[in-house]
N, C-alpha and C positions, 0 to 999 in steps of 0.2 A: 497474691501471693497464699498459699495452700496454709488451713490452720488444723492442725493435727495434735490431739489430746497425748502427750507421750506422759505413760504410764511411769517410768521411771523418777522420784522427786528426790531431793537431798538436801541434808539440812544440816549445820554445823553446831552443835551443840558446845557447851561450856559451862563452867560454872566458876566462881571467883573463891578462890585459897587465899587466906586469911596467911598473910607472911607478916614476917619484921624485919626490917630494916637494919643491916647490921653496916655499921662503923666502919670505913674503907681509906687509907692512905696510900696514897698509891706513890709504892719508895719500896725501894731494893733490901730494905729491913723490915716492913711492915708483916706485921699476923696474914697468911694465907690462907686463913680457914674459908675466906670467901673472895678476897679477888688479889692475884697475885700477879707483879710485872716481872718481864723477864727481859732479855736481851736479845732473844733467838730470833730467828727469823722465822716465817710461817713454813707448821710442817704439816697442818692439818689440808689431807688430800682428797680433794674430789674428784682429782684425773681421770682414776680409773671408769669411776661412775660417767663422768661425760662424755671417756669416748664410746661407751655404750648407747647413749645420749646422739651420737655424732649422724647416724641415720635414721634419727627418726623420723625426715620428713616424708620417710618414704609412706609410712604409716598413715597419714593423710594426705589424699588424692585428689578429692575433690569435691565442690559444694552442693550439700543437700537440698532438693525443692521442698521439705517438710520442716515442720515447727515445731519447737517444744513449750508451750505455754504455764505449764503447770511447775517447773524449778522453781523452789524456793532457799534463800539464803537467808538465814539468821542472823543479827549479833547481838552478842551478849555485854554485858553491863564492862565488860574487861575489853573486847572491843573498843567501846567508845570512851572509854575513861582516859582523860589528857589532864586530869591533875595530877601533882606527886607532891604533896605535902609528908615532911617526915623521909623523905628518900637521903637515898646515900649518894654521896656529892663523891664525883670522880673528876679533880680536874690532870686535863692531858697534859696542859705542859710539865708535870712530874713525872713522867710517863714515859716509858721506851719500850720496846719491841710487846710481847706478846700480853695484855690486861688482861685476866680473866676472874670472870664471874662465874661461880661454882655455888650460891647459895641464892633460891627465888628469893625477888622481892623486887624495889623500884630504885635503878641506880641514873642520878643525873648525869650527863660529860658536857665539859665546858672545857673550851682551850683545845691546845695541837700537839698533835700525834704525829708526829713527821716520817717516821719511818717504824709503823705497828699497828697491830689489829685488836678488836676487842673478840676475846673467844668466851662462846657461853656453854657450860656444861653444867646443868641440876640434872637433879632427881625428875621424873615422868609424873609428879605428880605436882611439879612447883614450877611457877609462871613467872616471867619476870618482865618488867616495863622496864625499857630502857627511853630512857627520855634526853635528846639532842639538845642542848641546850644552847649554839652556838659551836658547834664542836668541828672541825678536821682534822681526819684520817685517812694521811696514805701510808699504805702498805707497797714496797717495793717488788712484794715476792709471794703474794697471796693478795686476801680478802680481805677485804676492810674492817666487816665484819663476820664473823664465821659461829655458828650456832651450832653448837654439836648435838643437845639432847636438852629438852624442854617440855612440858606440858604444853606452853603456847608461852611465844615472846611476843611483847606489840614495841616499837619503835614510834615515839611521840615524839613529832616534831613542834618543839617548845613555840608560842606566839609572837612571831614577830620576828625570829632568827630564822638565819642564812646557815646551813650546814652541808658540808661537802666531803662525800668518801672515794677516794680513789684505789684502786687497783693496780698489780702489776705483775712483773714478772714474766715468764715463758709458759703458763698456763702447767707445769708439774703439781704446783702445791693446789692449787685453787684456780677457777674460772669465772668468777663472778666476785663483783665487789661487795655483794651481800649473798652468803650463803645462811638458808635455813632448812635442817632436816627436821624440823617437827612446823606445827603450824605458827604465821606470821601475821599480823596485823601492823602496819602501819596508820596513825592519825594525829592528829595536832593540826592548827594552822600555820605553822610552820613551812619553810622550803628545803626540801632536799635535791643538793644535784650530784649528784651520781656519775662520777666519770669512769669508763670500761678501756680502759686497756687490752685486754685482754681476749675474753669473749661474751660474757653476759651480765648484765647489769645486774640482775634480782633472779636466784634461783631458788624458787621453794619446793620442796621434796611434799609437801601434804596442799596442806590449802592457804591459801595466801587473800587476806581481804584487803583492801584499801579502802579505810572511809572517809577522809579527808588529807590534805596540806598540800602542797604546789610541790612537784616532783617532776623534776627533770634526767634522764636519761640521754648519753652521752656515746658513741663512739662506740657503739657496743655492736657485735655482731649480730645476736637477738637480744633486745632490750627485758622480754620478762620471761622467766619460764618458770612454770608454776605446772607440777605434774600430777595430780588431787584437782585443784581447782582456782578459777582470781573470779575473787568478785569484788567489783569497785560501786562502791554507793556514794562517792562524793571526793573532791578534789580537782586538782587538775594535773596532768597527766600528760608528759611531751614525751617520745621516745622517737630519737634519730638511732634506727638499725640499718646495718650493712645485708641482713639477711631480714627472718621474721623479726615482727615488731613483739609480738604476744604467741607465747605457742602454753599451749596447756593439753600437754600430751607426755604417756609415760610409756615408754617402750617393754616394760617390763611386765604391764598392767590396763588394759585395756576396755576396763571400766571404768576404767577414771579419764577424764581429761572435759573439765568443765568451764565455759567462760560464761559470766553473771556481770549484768550491770543492768542499775535503776536511777544514775544521776550520777552527775561531776563534767568535767570535759576530757574528754581523752584525742591529742593530739599526737597522729602516726604518720613520721618517713620511714619507709624501708622498703629496702633494696628486693625483697621477697614480696611475701605476705603479709597481710597486715592483724588480721587471728587467727592464729590455728589452733581447733580444739579437736579431741576426738569424739565425743559424746553428744554435746547439744552448745550452741550458744544461742545465748537467751536475754537480750539488749530492752529493757523495757522504759528506759528513758537514758537523759543525759546527751551527751554530743559529741560525737566524733569526727572529726576532719583526719582525712586519711592524704595518702599522697604513696600510691603504692607501685610498685614495676610490677606484680605479682597479682592476687587477690585480695581484695580489702577481705573476706569472708573466705576460709580455707575447713569444712566440716565434715565429716567423714557420719556424722551423725544425725539429731536434729535440729533445727535452727527458729527462735523465733524473733523477731525484729521488727520493732514498731516503726511504724513508714514515717520520715520527717530526721529519725535521726545519725543515720549518716553519710556524710555531705563528702 
């Protein structure tokens, strides 16, 4: 392997904002200043955007023989925060339809939402920590979690819990189980099961970080789509995808598209490529087990992969 210093490095910076938890009662008559529940089906659409991404495979066509050794990604205290004392509790057993979060803060979800979804829209300066504490969310007509706007959002998997998210529909509204239009982090020591029935397991338009947790994505066409970057710092991630397992590409901006991994276990079964990225693939540690019909790594840019990581 030829090692070539890649002159461009990127870092993801954030600062913790102090937010006050707001008491929320999930019911038809509750105060709607921070959280509301409706019985309407999902109308938040990523269908047009997804259609623009449909032919992105053409953007990445070969595996580079050079490598990038100086790409760095930083974790902030918000990324690693898994505690949730004083959080607002939402009992999904008492909810139906669209559950809106419109104020930054920490929210703990328990119970079952049998036909609905979590919708997050806060200001550009607010952060949301969404704690899944034994939560099951199924949406028959779109995403299970839809993040329209936030500075950053984290999904914390509470220790010792299993959480299940399932999407549905024909793709008119949303084509991913988790949709985030801004930065997203997944952390915690719990388990997350993502059942994708439409197209993508997790779709993030900005930077996606996976810090820890046991995550399984099953039934997807594409397992994870992160337009700017995907950084894996730990955890165990299992992806079963009909097409590509992981895509870090942005058809509208060819300066984005980084994959970074320094620890954890990644198990991939894919009908096409394992990891697709536009700019760089940097793997400094961890374990990757791949069974793919296409390329293990498909990157038009530089690669830095330490020996023995990919099985």
